C-alpha positions as a printed NumPy array, in Angstrom:
array([[ 99.783,  92.999, 124.57 ],
       [101.003,  96.583, 125.015],
       [103.476,  98.33 , 122.724],
       [106.3  ,  97.908, 125.237],
       [105.746,  94.128, 125.294],
       [106.95 ,  93.759, 121.693],
       [110.566,  92.517, 121.629],
       [111.325,  94.422, 118.416],
       [111.342,  98.089, 117.507],
       [109.774,  99.763, 114.499],
       [109.439, 103.411, 113.569],
       [109.358, 106.09 , 110.898],
       [112.396, 108.373, 110.675],
       [112.404, 111.504, 108.485],
       [115.751, 112.692, 107.1  ],
       [115.573, 116.469, 106.62 ],
       [117.929, 119.288, 105.753],
       [118.579, 121.98 , 103.197],
       [119.557, 120.959,  99.653],
       [122.836, 119.16 ,  99.031],
       [123.761, 118.28 , 102.63 ],
       [123.928, 114.539, 101.887],
       [120.515, 113.192, 102.911],
       [120.215, 110.737, 100.018],
       [123.824, 109.586, 100.39 ],
       [123.118, 108.927, 104.061],
       [120.065, 106.805, 103.261],
       [121.883, 104.809, 100.578],
       [124.799, 104.035, 102.885],
       [122.569, 102.959, 105.763],
       [120.557, 100.676, 103.47 ],
       [123.685,  99.304, 101.843],
       [122.194,  99.801,  98.385],
       [121.469, 102.614,  95.955],
       [117.872, 103.712,  96.389],
       [117.886, 107.511,  96.349],
       [119.507, 109.297,  93.42 ],
       [122.393, 111.592,  94.233],
       [124.409, 114.357,  92.614],
       [126.403, 117.404,  93.63 ],
       [123.629, 119.603,  92.301],
       [121.153, 120.876,  94.924],
       [117.498, 119.812,  94.83 ],
       [118.199, 116.516,  93.069],
       [115.64 , 114.775,  95.297],
       [112.077, 115.864,  94.468],
       [109.868, 113.252,  96.132],
       [109.673, 111.683,  99.576],
       [111.163, 108.214,  99.298],
       [110.794, 105.392, 101.8  ],
       [113.87 , 103.296, 102.509],
       [113.283, 100.357, 104.833],
       [116.033,  98.678, 106.847],
       [115.021,  95.532, 108.709],
       [117.288,  93.693, 111.146],
       [116.655,  91.035, 113.776],
       [115.661,  93.571, 116.403],
       [114.371,  96.607, 114.488],
       [112.697,  97.906, 111.36 ],
       [113.63 , 101.514, 110.598],
       [111.511, 103.185, 107.928],
       [113.48 , 106.152, 106.636],
       [111.869, 108.95 , 104.646],
       [114.356, 110.721, 102.396],
       [112.886, 114.186, 101.826],
       [113.604, 116.924,  99.262],
       [115.895, 119.654, 100.55 ],
       [113.871, 122.474, 102.082],
       [114.723, 125.819, 100.514],
       [113.672, 129.452, 100.667],
       [113.178, 129.968,  96.928],
       [109.604, 128.917,  96.126],
       [109.048, 130.812,  92.868],
       [107.721, 127.84 ,  90.916],
       [105.072, 125.216,  91.62 ],
       [107.766, 122.521,  91.582],
       [109.687, 124.294,  94.349],
       [106.547, 124.64 ,  96.439],
       [105.764, 120.966,  95.868],
       [109.201, 119.903,  97.164],
       [108.888, 122.018, 100.296],
       [105.388, 120.67 , 100.888],
       [106.682, 117.103, 100.591],
       [109.447, 117.693, 103.133],
       [107.292, 119.616, 105.59 ],
       [104.478, 117.063, 105.383],
       [106.807, 114.119, 106.   ],
       [107.873, 115.266, 109.459],
       [104.383, 115.582, 110.914],
       [103.695, 111.909, 111.649],
       [107.09 , 110.287, 112.192],
       [108.65 , 108.918, 115.361],
       [112.003, 110.635, 114.915],
       [113.629, 113.341, 112.785],
       [117.25 , 113.321, 111.591],
       [118.379, 116.897, 110.9  ],
       [121.378, 116.795, 108.553],
       [123.813, 119.713, 108.562],
       [126.83 , 120.312, 106.319],
       [130.047, 120.52 , 108.37 ],
       [130.311, 123.758, 110.371],
       [127.983, 125.666, 108.032],
       [124.846, 127.247, 109.453],
       [122.78 , 129.582, 107.301],
       [119.288, 130.985, 106.933],
       [117.996, 127.842, 105.223],
       [119.424, 125.586, 107.96 ],
       [117.62 , 127.726, 110.506],
       [114.362, 127.438, 108.567],
       [114.645, 123.626, 108.422],
       [115.507, 123.42 , 112.119],
       [112.487, 125.553, 112.997],
       [110.221, 123.22 , 111.004],
       [111.717, 120.167, 112.698],
       [111.645, 121.38 , 116.277],
       [108.188, 122.898, 116.191],
       [106.771, 119.384, 115.705],
       [107.83 , 118.396, 119.255],
       [109.101, 115.109, 117.769],
       [112.572, 113.961, 118.941],
       [115.384, 115.257, 116.72 ],
       [118.899, 113.899, 116.231],
       [121.328, 116.406, 114.69 ],
       [123.988, 114.977, 112.391],
       [126.956, 117.018, 111.23 ],
       [127.691, 115.456, 107.852],
       [130.892, 115.584, 105.758],
       [132.799, 115.648, 109.032],
       [135.763, 114.082, 107.23 ],
       [136.099, 117.189, 105.026],
       [136.636, 119.585, 107.917],
       [140.28 , 120.67 , 107.882],
       [142.496, 120.205, 110.91 ],
       [142.752, 123.987, 111.156],
       [139.005, 124.366, 111.679],
       [137.895, 123.995, 115.271],
       [134.353, 122.647, 115.087],
       [133.952, 122.559, 118.873],
       [132.386, 126.065, 119.03 ],
       [129.844, 125.055, 116.357],
       [128.862, 121.926, 118.278],
       [128.703, 123.938, 121.494],
       [126.346, 126.477, 119.872],
       [124.121, 123.707, 118.519],
       [124.007, 122.057, 121.942],
       [123.074, 125.366, 123.553],
       [120.326, 126.107, 121.024],
       [118.975, 122.547, 120.886],
       [119.678, 121.072, 124.327],
       [117.294, 118.11 , 123.916],
       [119.029, 116.764, 120.802],
       [121.863, 114.313, 120.46 ],
       [124.563, 115.701, 118.11 ],
       [126.513, 113.147, 116.051],
       [129.293, 114.059, 113.573],
       [129.186, 111.623, 110.617],
       [130.402, 111.006, 107.104],
       [127.487, 109.649, 105.071],
       [129.793, 108.971, 102.115],
       [132.437, 107.044, 104.055],
       [130.085, 105.544, 106.642],
       [131.818, 107.092, 109.643],
       [129.787, 106.833, 112.879],
       [126.672, 105.535, 111.112],
       [126.612, 102.599, 113.532],
       [126.376, 105.107, 116.376],
       [123.61 , 106.959, 114.542],
       [121.633, 103.738, 113.976],
       [121.995, 102.811, 117.629],
       [120.65 , 106.204, 118.657],
       [117.774, 105.854, 116.197],
       [116.788, 102.523, 117.755],
       [116.806, 104.163, 121.178],
       [114.241, 106.688, 119.956],
       [111.693, 104.533, 118.115],
       [108.901, 102.556, 119.81 ],
       [108.461,  98.838, 120.383],
       [105.848,  97.585, 117.944],
       [105.232,  95.054, 115.191],
       [106.953,  95.554, 111.849],
       [104.936,  97.408, 109.221],
       [106.61 ,  95.861, 106.168],
       [107.853,  92.406, 105.115],
       [111.464,  91.731, 106.057],
       [112.667,  91.777, 102.436],
       [110.959,  95.023, 101.352],
       [113.29 ,  98.008, 101.016],
       [110.987, 100.71 ,  99.594],
       [107.374, 101.584,  98.845],
       [108.165, 102.915,  95.366],
       [107.517, 101.011,  92.138],
       [110.212,  99.874,  89.728],
       [108.831, 102.381,  87.2  ],
       [109.444, 105.233,  89.64 ],
       [112.957, 104.045,  90.49 ],
       [114.093, 103.695,  86.866],
       [112.72 , 107.162,  86.049],
       [114.763, 108.559,  88.932],
       [117.888, 106.79 ,  87.691],
       [117.521, 108.467,  84.299],
       [117.02 , 111.854,  85.935],
       [120.136, 111.312,  88.049],
       [122.228, 110.71 ,  84.917],
       [120.79 , 113.847,  83.301],
       [121.704, 115.951,  86.325],
       [125.183, 114.466,  86.537],
       [125.886, 114.711,  82.809],
       [124.568, 118.206,  82.216],
       [125.553, 119.853,  85.488],
       [125.141, 123.611,  85.216],
       [124.232, 123.44 ,  81.513],
       [120.608, 122.485,  82.151],
       [118.376, 124.111,  84.768],
       [115.942, 122.15 ,  86.9  ],
       [113.198, 122.183,  84.263],
       [113.64 , 118.521,  83.332],
       [111.733, 115.43 ,  84.359],
       [111.283, 111.849,  83.16 ],
       [108.105, 109.996,  82.25 ],
       [108.092, 106.21 ,  81.744],
       [105.873, 105.341,  78.786],
       [106.6  , 101.61 ,  78.623],
       [107.822,  99.148,  81.258],
       [107.339,  95.539,  80.218],
       [109.16 ,  92.246,  80.686],
       [109.391,  90.194,  77.493],
       [111.524,  87.049,  77.103],
       [113.851,  87.813,  80.023],
       [114.368,  91.409,  78.853],
       [112.817,  94.478,  80.479],
       [111.795,  96.905,  77.732],
       [111.681, 100.505,  78.973],
       [110.667, 103.543,  76.93 ],
       [111.256, 106.848,  78.683],
       [110.42 , 110.428,  77.759],
       [112.699, 113.214,  78.981],
       [110.735, 116.447,  79.256],
       [112.384, 119.876,  79.083],
       [110.884, 123.356,  78.793],
       [112.744, 124.886,  75.839],
       [114.174, 123.859,  72.474],
       [117.647, 124.902,  73.572],
       [117.432, 122.51 ,  76.518],
       [116.398, 119.714,  74.178],
       [119.481, 120.278,  72.01 ],
       [121.736, 120.294,  75.08 ],
       [120.222, 117.052,  76.359],
       [120.599, 115.265,  73.015],
       [124.098, 116.626,  72.385],
       [126.174, 116.603,  69.215],
       [124.993, 113.732,  66.969],
       [123.018, 112.375,  69.929],
       [126.159, 111.468,  71.891],
       [125.038, 112.954,  75.189],
       [121.678, 111.208,  75.098],
       [123.434, 107.938,  74.283],
       [125.7  , 108.356,  77.301],
       [122.725, 109.126,  79.567],
       [121.004, 106.014,  78.236],
       [124.065, 103.806,  78.603],
       [124.75 , 104.817,  82.216],
       [121.058, 104.581,  83.119],
       [120.742, 101.106,  81.621],
       [123.719,  99.764,  83.59 ],
       [122.21 , 100.974,  86.874],
       [118.783,  99.657,  85.904],
       [120.186,  96.186,  85.268],
       [121.723,  96.202,  88.755],
       [118.476,  97.412,  90.293],
       [116.179,  95.04 ,  88.411],
       [118.672,  92.157,  88.215],
       [117.576,  91.75 ,  84.628],
       [118.746,  92.664,  81.137],
       [117.274,  96.022,  80.056],
       [116.47 ,  97.441,  76.634],
       [116.155, 101.214,  77.121],
       [114.866, 103.736,  74.603],
       [114.972, 107.481,  75.339],
       [113.262, 110.438,  73.689],
       [113.465, 114.147,  74.496],
       [110.392, 116.371,  74.202],
       [109.667, 120.041,  74.923],
       [106.757, 120.637,  77.321],
       [106.727, 124.345,  77.99 ],
       [106.105, 125.578,  81.529],
       [105.527, 122.168,  83.128],
       [107.532, 123.   ,  86.291],
       [105.216, 125.916,  87.157],
       [101.929, 124.282,  86.161],
       [100.072, 122.469,  88.966],
       [ 98.018, 120.354,  86.57 ],
       [101.086, 119.36 ,  84.574],
       [102.911, 118.439,  87.77 ],
       [100.052, 116.192,  88.868],
       [ 99.932, 114.461,  85.495],
       [103.684, 113.798,  85.772],
       [103.371, 112.176,  89.197],
       [104.065, 115.144,  91.46 ],
       [101.102, 114.448,  93.725],
       [101.702, 115.402,  97.323],
       [ 99.895, 113.381,  99.978],
       [100.125, 116.221, 102.478]])
């Protein structure tokens, strides 16, 4: 039986773009569930994350990638770029996500990485709903069409779900006929430990905003089901004492809020009652130390 004889389609689709254009929001909306963490702060996503959507006629394996960026001063930044660049080498299709009518040096860098692969690319103009009536986006679309004549251009709203059905239809048109790679009920390749660590990090980013730089990560020290309760102990690592104080907050209130919000999301994810314990620890220089990154799970496969 040849590939074209299979009645169903299956393919890998990389979602790429600069930081904060809505890649993770797009994946979550397509899947219909929260898988990738999101925030308004750039570079929230640090790892490639598989999100699998299986229907009667297709299995689309999305790869949510970290936002590619020009600033690579630290090992963590280089790791994120390496993850994103490596993900697009062996996929069947690339979704290039742009933010409204904005086009800058970083967008150009991401586009160059995507198009040099010779893999089909669909361009999505995200946050289309936020473009004011006074802004004529037609010239922007015309320029994109002129520069990338082989690509379909689809304006979308990842947050509101506008035109995502059209995007999915176009994705199916561009992936091959083959057997499914994953069971029908599997939605990701990541472990529950990984997902709960990401949920905690999302709450940290959302709670602290501009108060805490990117030098924070989460390590799960205990993950065990006992008597219908999932006991999770997590260590929040920062680089300086001042960051530790900010994370804990006055009388521990901020840490309690991070824990409370994380636990609620964990119980939805795990469909189980959760007992969560958080600690904060200073680990100086971890974000620019290759060995420390590896020990914390930042191990690129590319």
